[in-house]
VOPAGU-2260 file (C-alpha; in pm, 1 decimal, decimal comma):
REM VOPAGU-2260
SITE   aa  ch    i         X         Y         Z
SITE  UNK   A    0    4644,2   24938,6   11559,4
SITE  UNK   A    1    4827,1   25122,4   11851,9
SITE  UNK   A    2    4488,9   25376,5   11936,6
SITE  UNK   A    3    4284,0   25047,7   11943,3
SITE  UNK   A    4    4548,0   24897,9   12155,0
SITE  UNK   A    5    4603,8   25149,6   12442,4
SITE  UNK   A    6    4605,1   24966,3   12781,0
SITE  UNK   A    7    4631,7   25276,4   12929,8
SITE  UNK   A    8    4331,9   25403,2   12907,2
SITE  UNK   A    9    4189,8   25066,4   13081,6
SITE  UNK   A   10    4454,2   25105,9   13337,5
SITE  UNK   A   11    4335,4   25445,5   13476,3
SITE  UNK   A   12    4003,3   25369,0   13448,7
SITE  UNK   A   13    4089,1   25083,6   13688,6
SITE  UNK   A   14    4314,3   25261,8   13932,5
SITE  UNK   A   15    4028,2   25528,8   13937,9
SITE  UNK   A   16    3795,1   25348,0   14052,3
SITE  UNK   A   17    3919,6   25225,9   14368,8
SITE  UNK   A   18    3914,8   24920,7   14511,9
SITE  UNK   A   19    3624,9   24672,9   14652,1
SITE  UNK   A   20    3563,2   24426,9   14881,8
SITE  UNK   A   21    3780,3   24008,1   14956,2
SITE  UNK   A   22    3744,3   23667,6   14884,8
SITE  UNK   A   23    3520,1   23574,5   15163,5
SITE  UNK   A   24    3306,0   23920,5   15143,9
SITE  UNK   A   25    2926,2   23950,9   15027,0
SITE  UNK   A   26    2832,0   24309,9   14891,4
SITE  UNK   A   27    3059,9   24584,7   14694,1
SITE  UNK   A   28    3199,4   24840,9   14886,4
SITE  UNK   A   29    3445,2   24624,5   15112,5
SITE  UNK   A   30    3753,4   24698,0   15082,9
SITE  UNK   A   31    3953,6   24392,4   14893,9
SITE  UNK   A   32    4324,0   24349,2   14874,4
SITE  UNK   A   33    4503,7   24492,2   14592,9
SITE  UNK   A   34    4897,9   24464,9   14663,5
SITE  UNK   A   35    5046,8   24234,4   14365,3
SITE  UNK   A   36    5293,4   23982,7   14400,3
SITE  UNK   A   37    5597,8   24029,2   14185,3
SITE  UNK   A   38    5732,2   23703,8   13946,1
SITE  UNK   A   39    6014,8   23490,8   14083,5
SITE  UNK   A   40    6315,9   23593,6   13987,1
SITE  UNK   A   41    6519,6   23318,9   13825,0
SITE  UNK   A   42    6793,5   23299,0   13512,2
SITE  UNK   A   43    6510,7   23197,7   13288,1
SITE  UNK   A   44    6280,8   23491,0   13321,8
SITE  UNK   A   45    6158,6   23677,5   13011,9
SITE  UNK   A   46    6276,0   23322,9   12800,8
SITE  UNK   A   47    5984,8   23245,6   12644,0
SITE  UNK   A   48    5903,1   23614,8   12483,3
SITE  UNK   A   49    6318,1   23685,0   12346,4
SITE  UNK   A   50    6317,6   23279,7   12268,6
SITE  UNK   A   51    5951,7   23212,8   12100,1
SITE  UNK   A   52    5820,2   23572,9   12116,2
SITE  UNK   A   53    5513,7   23458,9   11837,2
SITE  UNK   A   54    5394,4   23176,4   12047,6
SITE  UNK   A   55    5436,2   23448,8   12339,0
SITE  UNK   A   56    5270,9   23686,2   12170,5
SITE  UNK   A   57    4986,1   23469,7   12030,4
SITE  UNK   A   58    4903,9   23397,2   12442,2
SITE  UNK   A   59    4874,1   23747,9   12489,7
SITE  UNK   A   60    4624,9   23779,8   12223,5
SITE  UNK   A   61    4409,6   23497,0   12391,2
SITE  UNK   A   62    4428,9   23639,9   12723,1
SITE  UNK   A   63    4319,8   24013,7   12614,8
SITE  UNK   A   64    3983,2   23811,0   12464,5
SITE  UNK   A   65    3950,8   23622,7   12831,1
SITE  UNK   A   66    3964,1   23958,8   12997,4
SITE  UNK   A   67    3726,9   24151,4   12767,3
SITE  UNK   A   68    3492,8   23934,7   12773,1
SITE  UNK   A   69    3378,7   23979,5   13108,7
SITE  UNK   A   70    3289,7   24352,6   13090,2
SITE  UNK   A   71    3052,7   24270,1   12770,2
SITE  UNK   A   72    2909,5   23938,6   12930,8
SITE  UNK   A   73    2785,2   24178,0   13233,0
SITE  UNK   A   74    2722,4   24507,6   13045,6
SITE  UNK   A   75    2551,5   24374,9   12722,1
SITE  UNK   A   76    2186,0   24262,7   12708,3
SITE  UNK   A   77    2140,5   23872,8   12729,4
SITE  UNK   A   78    1875,5   23962,9   12474,6
SITE  UNK   A   79    2169,1   24065,2   12236,0
SITE  UNK   A   80    2366,7   23738,6   12296,7
SITE  UNK   A   81    2362,6   23645,2   11963,0
SITE  UNK   A   82    2478,2   23950,2   11784,2
SITE  UNK   A   83    2754,9   24031,4   12063,5
SITE  UNK   A   84    2905,0   23606,2   12000,1
SITE  UNK   A   85    2933,4   23707,0   11668,7
SITE  UNK   A   86    3069,4   24030,7   11711,7
SITE  UNK   A   87    3347,7   23967,2   11972,6
SITE  UNK   A   88    3445,1   23673,6   11765,5
SITE  UNK   A   89    3520,7   23853,8   11471,3
SITE  UNK   A   90    3713,7   24117,2   11742,4
SITE  UNK   A   91    3893,1   23849,7   11883,9
SITE  UNK   A   92    4038,8   23676,1   11570,9
SITE  UNK   A   93    4148,0   24006,0   11459,5
SITE  UNK   A   94    4424,1   23991,4   11811,8
SITE  UNK   A   95    4479,0   23647,5   11706,6
SITE  UNK   A   96    4627,3   23739,0   11333,7
SITE  UNK   A   97    4819,3   24026,2   11479,0
SITE  UNK   A   98    4883,7   23962,5   11807,0
SITE  UNK   A   99    5014,5   24252,3   12047,0
SITE  UNK   A  100    5372,3   24337,0   12185,0
SITE  UNK   A  101    5322,6   24224,5   12536,0
SITE  UNK   A  102    5006,1   24053,3   12758,6
SITE  UNK   A  103    4753,2   24265,4   12868,7
SITE  UNK   A  104    4647,4   24261,1   13259,7
SITE  UNK   A  105    4221,8   24147,5   13335,4
SITE  UNK   A  106    4208,4   24485,1   13460,2
SITE  UNK   A  107    4286,0   24667,2   13168,6
SITE  UNK   A  108    3975,7   24559,0   12956,6
SITE  UNK   A  109    3743,0   24492,7   13185,3
SITE  UNK   A  110    3721,9   24757,5   13407,8
SITE  UNK   A  111    3381,3   24700,7   13531,1
SITE  UNK   A  112    3397,6   24333,9   13663,1
SITE  UNK   A  113    3719,6   24447,1   13815,2
SITE  UNK   A  114    3595,6   24664,7   14045,4
SITE  UNK   A  115    3238,1   24405,3   14125,2
SITE  UNK   A  116    3512,1   24139,7   14191,0
SITE  UNK   A  117    3900,3   24193,2   14174,4
SITE  UNK   A  118    3978,6   23888,7   14334,5
SITE  UNK   A  119    3843,6   23638,7   14067,1
SITE  UNK   A  120    4100,0   23920,2   13823,6
SITE  UNK   A  121    4383,6   23814,8   14098,2
SITE  UNK   A  122    4353,8   23451,4   14049,4
SITE  UNK   A  123    4347,1   23409,7   13717,5
SITE  UNK   A  124    4633,7   23690,8   13675,4
SITE  UNK   A  125    4827,3   23482,3   13976,5
SITE  UNK   A  126    4838,9   23155,4   13699,6
SITE  UNK   A  127    4875,4   23363,4   13398,7
SITE  UNK   A  128    5191,9   23455,3   13651,7
SITE  UNK   A  129    5235,8   23068,2   13675,6
SITE  UNK   A  130    5180,4   23002,1   13254,5
SITE  UNK   A  131    5478,2   23265,8   13167,1
SITE  UNK   A  132    5679,4   23146,7   13422,7
SITE  UNK   A  133    5698,1   22739,3   13340,5
SITE  UNK   A  134    5699,3   22836,2   13016,6
SITE  UNK   A  135    6022,3   23030,9   13054,3
SITE  UNK   A  136    6170,2   22743,7   13267,1
SITE  UNK   A  137    6123,6   22533,4   12956,1
SITE  UNK   A  138    6267,5   22752,1   12707,7
SITE  UNK   A  139    6564,6   22838,2   12904,4
SITE  UNK   A  140    6852,5   22631,2   12672,7
SITE  UNK   A  141    7111,2   22699,7   13029,0
SITE  UNK   A  142    6889,6   22479,0   13241,2
SITE  UNK   A  143    6987,6   22094,6   13144,6
SITE  UNK   A  144    6729,9   21877,5   13045,4
SITE  UNK   A  145    6742,6   21647,5   13354,4
SITE  UNK   A  146    6671,7   22017,7   13545,3
SITE  UNK   A  147    6356,3   22133,7   13373,2
SITE  UNK   A  148    6148,4   21937,1   13623,2
SITE  UNK   A  149    6325,4   22088,3   13989,3
SITE  UNK   A  150    6280,2   22432,2   13795,4
SITE  UNK   A  151    5915,7   22373,6   13755,8
SITE  UNK   A  152    5887,5   22255,7   14090,2
SITE  UNK   A  153    6032,8   22567,6   14251,4
SITE  UNK   A  154    5789,8   22760,8   14037,1
SITE  UNK   A  155    5498,2   22547,5   14181,2
SITE  UNK   A  156    5623,9   22591,5   14514,7
SITE  UNK   A  157    5627,0   22990,8   14509,0
SITE  UNK   A  158    5273,0   22929,9   14343,0
SITE  UNK   A  159    5153,4   22811,4   14615,3
SITE  UNK   A  160    5253,8   23024,3   14871,3
SITE  UNK   A  161    5315,2   23369,0   14801,7
SITE  UNK   A  162    4949,9   23416,7   14698,4
SITE  UNK   A  163    4599,9   23500,2   14952,6
SITE  UNK   A  164    4503,0   23180,6   15067,9
SITE  UNK   A  165    4247,4   23084,5   14779,1
SITE  UNK   A  166    4377,0   23239,2   14543,6
SITE  UNK   A  167    4591,9   22932,5   14344,1
SITE  UNK   A  168    4447,9   22708,4   14212,8
SITE  UNK   A  169    4436,5   22334,5   14317,7
SITE  UNK   A  170    4714,6   22111,8   14204,3
SITE  UNK   A  171    4422,4   21808,3   14245,0
SITE  UNK   A  172    4276,5   21721,0   13943,8
SITE  UNK   A  173    3907,0   21855,1   13821,8
SITE  UNK   A  174    3794,3   21540,5   13873,4
SITE  UNK   A  175    3832,3   21649,7   14259,1
SITE  UNK   A  176    3739,9   21975,8   14197,4
SITE  UNK   A  177    3457,1   22030,9   14032,4
SITE  UNK   A  178    3336,1   21794,8   14243,3
SITE  UNK   A  179    3419,9   22039,5   14508,2
SITE  UNK   A  180    3252,9   22365,0   14337,9
SITE  UNK   A  181    2900,4   22181,8   14294,0
SITE  UNK   A  182    2767,4   22406,4   14002,4
SITE  UNK   A  183    2611,3   22103,9   13843,5
SITE  UNK   A  184    2253,2   22232,5   13936,9
SITE  UNK   A  185    2298,8   22598,3   13918,8
SITE  UNK   A  186    2100,0   22793,4   13713,8
SITE  UNK   A  187    2358,7   22990,6   13517,6
SITE  UNK   A  188    2568,1   22598,4   13436,3
SITE  UNK   A  189    2656,6   22640,1   13062,2
SITE  UNK   A  190    2519,4   22928,6   12972,9
SITE  UNK   A  191    2827,8   23055,8   12850,2
SITE  UNK   A  192    2858,2   22785,7   12589,0
SITE  UNK   A  193    2499,6   22726,4   12494,7
SITE  UNK   A  194    2444,4   23137,4   12409,6
SITE  UNK   A  195    2788,0   23221,1   12307,3
SITE  UNK   A  196    2873,0   22900,3   12138,3
SITE  UNK   A  197    3143,3   23141,6   11867,9
SITE  UNK   A  198    3294,2   23270,9   12193,3
SITE  UNK   A  199    3279,0   22960,0   12355,4
SITE  UNK   A  200    3457,5   22735,0   12097,2
SITE  UNK   A  201    3770,5   23040,5   12045,0
SITE  UNK   A  202    3829,2   22997,4   12405,0
SITE  UNK   A  203    3884,8   22624,0   12377,8
SITE  UNK   A  204    4118,4   22734,0   12077,7
SITE  UNK   A  205    4304,0   22889,2   12382,5
SITE  UNK   A  206    4322,4   22621,8   12602,3
SITE  UNK   A  207    4368,3   22398,6   12347,3
SITE  UNK   A  208    4660,7   22635,4   12274,2
SITE  UNK   A  209    4843,3   22625,8   12613,9
SITE  UNK   A  210    4898,6   22261,9   12667,1
SITE  UNK   A  211    4974,4   22271,8   12289,9
SITE  UNK   A  212    5284,7   22487,3   12341,7
SITE  UNK   A  213    5468,2   22329,3   12670,2
SITE  UNK   A  214    5422,3   22018,4   12465,4
SITE  UNK   A  215    5575,5   22097,7   12175,6
SITE  UNK   A  216    5850,9   22246,7   12444,6
SITE  UNK   A  217    5846,6   21930,2   12613,9
SITE  UNK   A  218    5935,6   21705,9   12246,0
SITE  UNK   A  219    6174,3   21944,8   12067,9
SITE  UNK   A  220    6373,6   21907,4   12383,8
SITE  UNK   A  221    6596,8   22226,1   12441,8
SITE  UNK   A  222    6792,3   22268,3   12099,0
SITE  UNK   A  223    6521,1   22255,5   11855,9
SITE  UNK   A  224    6194,8   22429,8   12003,5
SITE  UNK   A  225    6229,2   22732,1   11739,3
SITE  UNK   A  226    6109,2   22465,5   11464,0
SITE  UNK   A  227    5891,9   22284,6   11626,3
SITE  UNK   A  228    5719,0   22628,6   11756,0
SITE  UNK   A  229    5661,9   22741,0   11387,1
SITE  UNK   A  230    5515,5   22379,5   11347,8
SITE  UNK   A  231    5236,8   22394,2   11612,6
SITE  UNK   A  232    5187,0   22802,5   11487,4
SITE  UNK   A  233    5091,3   22753,6   11149,4
SITE  UNK   A  234    4861,8   22391,5   11223,7
SITE  UNK   A  235    4649,0   22710,0   11455,5
SITE  UNK   A  236    4631,0   22968,9   11223,3
SITE  UNK   A  237    4566,5   22674,0   10962,6
SITE  UNK   A  238    4334,1   22417,4   11125,5
SITE  UNK   A  239    4256,5   22507,6   11420,9
SITE  UNK   A  240    4091,5   22802,6   11335,3
SITE  UNK   A  241    3904,6   22686,7   11104,0
SITE  UNK   A  242    3781,8   22393,1   11216,9
SITE  UNK   A  243    3812,5   22482,9   11620,9
SITE  UNK   A  244    3770,5   22174,8   11884,1
SITE  UNK   A  245    3431,5   22132,7   12047,8
SITE  UNK   A  246    3476,8   22105,3   12414,6
SITE  UNK   A  247    3754,9   22248,3   12683,8
SITE  UNK   A  248    4047,5   22016,5   12624,6
SITE  UNK   A  249    4251,9   21889,7   12933,1
SITE  UNK   A  250    4575,8   21883,1   12972,9
SITE  UNK   A  251    4670,5   21517,9   12936,7
SITE  UNK   A  252    4498,8   21544,7   12657,5
SITE  UNK   A  253    4717,1   21744,4   12465,3
SITE  UNK   A  254    5067,8   21761,4   12733,5
SITE  UNK   A  255    5094,9   21441,3   12844,8
SITE  UNK   A  256    5496,8   21436,6   12860,1
SITE  UNK   A  257    5472,7   21716,4   13065,6
SITE  UNK   A  258    5126,9   21670,2   13294,0
SITE  UNK   A  259    5354,2   21331,3   13378,3
SITE  UNK   A  260    5705,6   21594,5   13448,8
SITE  UNK   A  261    5469,0   21829,9   13611,8
SITE  UNK   A  262    5139,0   21695,8   13751,1
SITE  UNK   A  263    5063,8   21977,1   14011,3
SITE  UNK   A  264    5131,7   22284,7   13694,7
SITE  UNK   A  265    4904,4   22040,7   13468,7
SITE  UNK   A  266    4628,0   22067,5   13747,2
SITE  UNK   A  267    4640,6   22435,8   13843,1
SITE  UNK   A  268    4624,5   22500,6   13444,7
SITE  UNK   A  269    4292,8   22284,6   13381,9
SITE  UNK   A  270    4164,2   22437,8   13684,8
SITE  UNK   A  271    4224,7   22786,9   13574,5
SITE  UNK   A  272    4065,3   22702,0   13251,2
SITE  UNK   A  273    3771,4   22541,7   13394,5
SITE  UNK   A  274    3726,3   22823,3   13672,5
SITE  UNK   A  275    3699,4   23069,8   13285,9
SITE  UNK   A  276    3444,3   22931,9   13166,6
SITE  UNK   A  277    3183,0   22873,8   13530,4
SITE  UNK   A  278    3291,3   23291,2   13556,0
SITE  UNK   A  279    3128,4   23290,6   13176,4
SITE  UNK   A  280    2837,9   23164,5   13258,7
SITE  UNK   A  281    2799,1   23331,2   13597,3
SITE  UNK   A  282    2844,2   23674,1   13417,4
SITE  UNK   A  283    2578,8   23496,6   13115,9
SITE  UNK   A  284    2331,5   23479,6   13359,1
SITE  UNK   A  285    2095,8   23665,0   13378,3
SITE  UNK   A  286    1864,5   23522,8   13679,1
SITE  UNK   A  287    2102,7   23744,5   13954,4
SITE  UNK   A  288    2218,0   24064,0   14085,5
SITE  UNK   A  289    2605,8   24179,2   14013,2
SITE  UNK   A  290    2599,1   24099,6   14411,9
SITE  UNK   A  291    2496,5   23735,8   14368,4
SITE  UNK   A  292    2665,1   23679,2   14051,5
SITE  UNK   A  293    2968,8   23786,5   14249,1
SITE  UNK   A  294    2912,6   23511,7   14615,2
SITE  UNK   A  295    2888,7   23267,5   14388,7
SITE  UNK   A  296    3197,5   23378,3   14203,5
SITE  UNK   A  297    3378,5   23417,3   14466,8
SITE  UNK   A  298    3226,4   23080,4   14634,0
SITE  UNK   A  299    3379,0   22853,4   14300,6
SITE  UNK   A  300    3639,1   23035,6   14380,0
SITE  UNK   A  301    3739,5   22889,6   14745,8
SITE  UNK   A  302    3574,1   22552,6   14643,8
SITE  UNK   A  303    3849,6   22482,2   14342,9
SITE  UNK   A  304    4137,7   22609,2   14527,9
SITE  UNK   A  305    4422,5   22465,7   14679,7
SITE  UNK   A  306    4397,5   22344,8   14971,4
SITE  UNK   A  307    4606,3   22150,5   15183,0
SITE  UNK   A  308    4651,5   21772,3   15090,7
SITE  UNK   A  309    4557,8   21784,4   14729,1
SITE  UNK   A  310    4893,3   21666,8   14627,4
SITE  UNK   A  311    4809,6   21326,0   14747,3
SITE  UNK   A  312    4579,0   21358,7   14458,2
SITE  UNK   A  313    4774,7   21548,9   14180,7
SITE  UNK   A  314    4851,1   21251,0   13965,0
SITE  UNK   A  315    4484,6   21092,1   13958,0
SITE  UNK   A  316    4402,6   21060,7   13640,3
SITE  UNK   A  317    4402,1   20860,2   13312,5
SITE  UNK   A  318    4644,6   20914,9   13051,3
SITE  UNK   A  319    4394,4   20874,8   12704,9
SITE  UNK   A  320    4683,4   20986,9   12426,9
SITE  UNK   A  321    5036,3   20934,7   12651,2
SITE  UNK   A  322    5186,5   20975,5   12259,6
SITE  UNK   A  323    5018,2   21220,3   12172,4
SITE  UNK   A  324    5182,5   21497,1   11861,1
SITE  UNK   A  325    5106,9   21875,7   11948,3
SITE  UNK   A  326    5217,0   21928,6   11538,0
SITE  UNK   A  327    4936,6   21733,6   11521,7
SITE  UNK   A  328    4511,0   21770,2   11488,7
SITE  UNK   A  329    4346,3   21433,8   11451,1
SITE  UNK   A  330    4006,7   21408,4   11469,4
SITE  UNK   A  331    3973,9   21318,0   11844,6
SITE  UNK   A  332    4099,6   21658,9   11975,3
SITE  UNK   A  333    3781,5   21832,4   11746,9
SITE  UNK   A  334    3508,7   21585,4   11899,5
SITE  UNK   A  335    3284,1   21712,1   12110,9
SITE  UNK   A  336    3354,7   21375,6   12343,3
SITE  UNK   A  337    3656,5   21338,0   12621,9
SITE  UNK   A  338    3801,2   21388,9   12901,5
SITE  UNK   A  339    3554,7   21678,7   13025,3
SITE  UNK   A  340    3294,3   21511,6   12951,4
SITE  UNK   A  341    3359,2   21172,9   13115,8
SITE  UNK   A  342    3414,7   21369,0   13481,3
SITE  UNK   A  343    3062,1   21505,3   13425,7
SITE  UNK   A  344    2895,6   21177,6   13308,5
SITE  UNK   A  345    3008,5   21058,9   13637,4
SITE  UNK   A  346    2921,6   21339,9   13849,5
SITE  UNK   A  347    2590,4   21310,1   13736,2
SITE  UNK   A  348    2595,4   20955,5   13779,6
SITE  UNK   A  349    2675,4   21043,1   14164,8
SITE  UNK   A  350    2367,3   21231,9   14191,6
SITE  UNK   A  351    2080,9   21089,3   14033,5
SITE  UNK   A  352    2053,4   20871,0   14360,2
SITE  UNK   A  353    2004,2   21133,0   14578,1
SITE  UNK   A  354    1839,2   21392,4   14350,3
SITE  UNK   A  355    1552,0   21069,2   14268,6
SITE  UNK   A  356    1519,5   20879,1   14537,5
SITE  UNK   A  357    1223,1   20689,7   14429,3
SITE  UNK   A  358    1447,3   20614,7   14110,8
SITE  UNK   A  359    1375,6   20741,9   13771,8
SITE  UNK   A  360    1171,7   20529,2   13519,1
SITE  UNK   A  361    1395,0   20419,2   13166,7
SITE  UNK   A  362    1233,3   20687,6   12992,8
SITE  UNK   A  363    1299,9   20921,0   13220,0
SITE  UNK   A  364    1698,6   20834,2   13236,5
SITE  UNK   A  365    1752,5   20827,3   12843,3
SITE  UNK   A  366    1601,8   21152,0   12840,2
SITE  UNK   A  367    1815,1   21300,4   13106,1
SITE  UNK   A  368    2115,3   21168,8   12979,3
SITE  UNK   A  369    2015,3   21321,1   12585,8
SITE  UNK   A  370    2012,6   21649,4   12803,6
SITE  UNK   A  371    2313,4   21650,3   12928,8
SITE  UNK   A  372    2475,4   21520,4   12662,1
SITE  UNK   A  373    2256,5   21847,0   12458,5
SITE  UNK   A  374    2357,8   22062,7   12708,1
SITE  UNK   A  375    2725,7   21999,8   12754,2
SITE  UNK   A  376    2794,8   22083,7   12313,5
SITE  UNK   A  377    2818,7   22406,1   12140,0
SITE  UNK   A  378    2489,7   22573,9   12112,8
SITE  UNK   A  379    2087,5   22452,4   12172,4
SITE  UNK   A  380    2034,6   22137,1   11941,1
SITE  UNK   A  381    1701,3   22100,0   11844,4
SITE  UNK   A  382    1575,1   21881,9   12069,5
SITE  UNK   A  383    1740,1   22112,4   12328,9
SITE  UNK   A  384    1562,4   22236,3   12677,4
SITE  UNK   A  385    1732,9   22587,5   12617,6
SITE  UNK   A  386    1901,7   22738,4   12943,1
SITE  UNK   A  387    2081,2   22529,2   13292,8
SITE  UNK   A  388    2079,0   22113,3   13284,7
SITE  UNK   A  389    1842,6   22211,1   13649,1
SITE  UNK   A  390    1551,1   22362,6   13343,5
SITE  UNK   A  391    1615,9   22033,3   13141,9
SITE  UNK   A  392    1596,6   21752,5   13422,1
SITE  UNK   A  393    1292,1   21955,2   13563,3
SITE  UNK   A  394    1097,2   21917,0   13246,5
SITE  UNK   A  395    1137,8   21622,7   13106,0
SITE  UNK   A  396    1173,5   21426,1   13489,1
SITE  UNK   A  397     996,9   21578,0   13706,5
SITE  UNK   A  398     985,6   21460,9   14131,0
SITE  UNK   A  399    1411,3   21614,6   14144,0
SITE  UNK   A  400    1448,3   21603,4   14537,9
SITE  UNK   A  401    1634,4   21980,1   14577,6
SITE  UNK   A  402    1941,7   21972,4   14788,3
SITE  UNK   A  403    1960,0   22282,4   14996,7
SITE  UNK   A  404    2228,7   22544,0   14830,9
SITE  UNK   A  405    2217,4   22393,4   14432,2
SITE  UNK   A  406    2029,3   22684,4   14327,8
SITE  UNK   A  407    2128,0   22992,1   14549,9
SITE  UNK   A  408    2423,9   23242,1   14490,8
SITE  UNK   A  409    2689,0   23200,3   14719,0
SITE  UNK   A  410    2531,6   22816,6   14839,9
SITE  UNK   A  411    2653,1   22549,9   14796,9
SITE  UNK   A  412    2492,7   22190,6   14834,9
SITE  UNK   A  413    2732,4   22057,8   15066,4
SITE  UNK   A  414    2495,9   21723,9   15119,5
SITE  UNK   A  415    2542,3   21646,9   14766,2
SITE  UNK   A  416    2916,5   21770,3   14753,8
SITE  UNK   A  417    3078,9   21600,5   14989,4
SITE  UNK   A  418    2921,7   21251,1   14894,0
SITE  UNK   A  419    3066,7   21353,0   14501,2
SITE  UNK   A  420    3362,5   21392,3   14690,1
SITE  UNK   A  421    3432,8   21051,8   14850,3
SITE  UNK   A  422    3271,3   20882,2   14565,9
SITE  UNK   A  423    3553,1   21021,9   14363,2
SITE  UNK   A  424    3861,4   21007,4   14658,1
SITE  UNK   A  425    3696,2   20612,3   14704,1
SITE  UNK   A  426    3758,0   20537,7   14304,9
SITE  UNK   A  427    4048,2   20755,3   14327,6
SITE  UNK   A  428    4273,6   20509,7   14615,5
SITE  UNK   A  429    4211,5   20222,2   14392,7
SITE  UNK   A  430    4383,7   20407,1   14079,2
SITE  UNK   A  431    4740,7   20395,8   13968,0
SITE  UNK   A  432    4912,8   20726,9   13996,0
SITE  UNK   A  433    4988,5   20813,3   13631,4
SITE  UNK   A  434    5384,5   20798,7   13620,5
SITE  UNK   A  435    5640,7   21083,9   13637,4
SITE  UNK   A  436    5870,5   21077,1   13293,3
SITE  UNK   A  437    6232,1   21014,0   13270,6
SITE  UNK   A  438    6379,2   21366,0   13180,4
SITE  UNK   A  439    6759,5   21232,6   13192,4
SITE  UNK   A  440    6732,9   21174,1   12825,4
SITE  UNK   A  441    6621,7   21479,6   12634,5
SITE  UNK   A  442    6444,1   21433,2   12335,4
SITE  UNK   A  443    6532,0   21554,4   11956,2
SITE  UNK   A  444    6280,3   21655,0   11707,7
SITE  UNK   A  445    6141,8   21417,5   11420,7
SITE  UNK   A  446    5899,6   21493,9   11191,0
SITE  UNK   A  447    5539,8   21533,6   11257,4
SITE  UNK   A  448    5267,8   21290,7   11237,0
SITE  UNK   A  449    4990,2   21240,2   11001,2
SITE  UNK   A  450    4686,2   21266,1   11171,4
SITE  UNK   A  451    4417,1   20992,7   11113,0
SITE  UNK   A  452    4150,6   21179,2   11048,8
């Protein structure tokens, strides 16, 4: 076991490889910043590790397979995707059943992609740092419940200001950042979800786990976190791993109370989790060189990064399940339909008039909707056009008007992006903010509710 998990070999390989490029660079070989920013010091540091160690270790195991997936996608043949998907799914499950003692950083298990696009890994690990800081704040008993938000806000400010601009994820909800990213017509769109469905579903478990862990802390107060977290961990091994979520779950769905306390932190995590999926699809796509993939990856990183003024939109999201108990696993959590699908469908509705100015026949519109739904689910279904959504739309509804930058690596469809951003901001102006949560009343742990299947 120790030999299988030797971090040193990967670390030395990364160190020996040397640095490359910067966030705005477009060619391998430019010098890229590798200075690291340390954790923000506070009385809470390592509270999650010491108090809820099994939960910490589960997250560390998930960050192992989040890391290794990058090199696996870039360095294995796309034609072998089914075998690679099945093999790595088994390996990743081993790391969840027997998680490591400490958390590996991204370069340890993907030193090739680290050398090719280091800022991607800086971006990911910087948000992993925010995960650990905010878990610590919630776990530390000596921070009174009423002060948890102030300490979390302190951690958010540190996260947003202490790294290179473009590295911190946005505090705006995915409704805005996905429109900025402009990826729906890119040739890699949903490649990972469709061609690596086992691995993707395991990452859906990870994206359930992180908000479920926060919400478990939120419902148990300072006193009962050990008992509640043991119940959530048991649920993961007993039910969630056996019947995995079929979509990326958003913070507002799984941690509604934490999202009301710190929408900034919640949105940061959603933006990172979406970045994970985009990165895997870019790396899985066989039609571009590594330089082209790097150009596209860095464009997306910047588009989904923090921008001054994003604070005005932090609470602009719906709260579909405000009383959700993370110790339960109801059918809506497992379903492929949820908040993320609604975001993508809204974006498609905004795009269609620009892509088909001549209009669409009823049958063509229905065919696009069917392909959109299938493309957003795991694997390739009967009747689905394999590949990207763009490929499917071109087949079922020929005559699409191509937007400049829609399909090219490193280019943004600026007209489309601007149209979608302005359309969403107009909706947001009419949307009430999600209300803050009252942190003056510390919760007490009750029995887990029985989920309706």
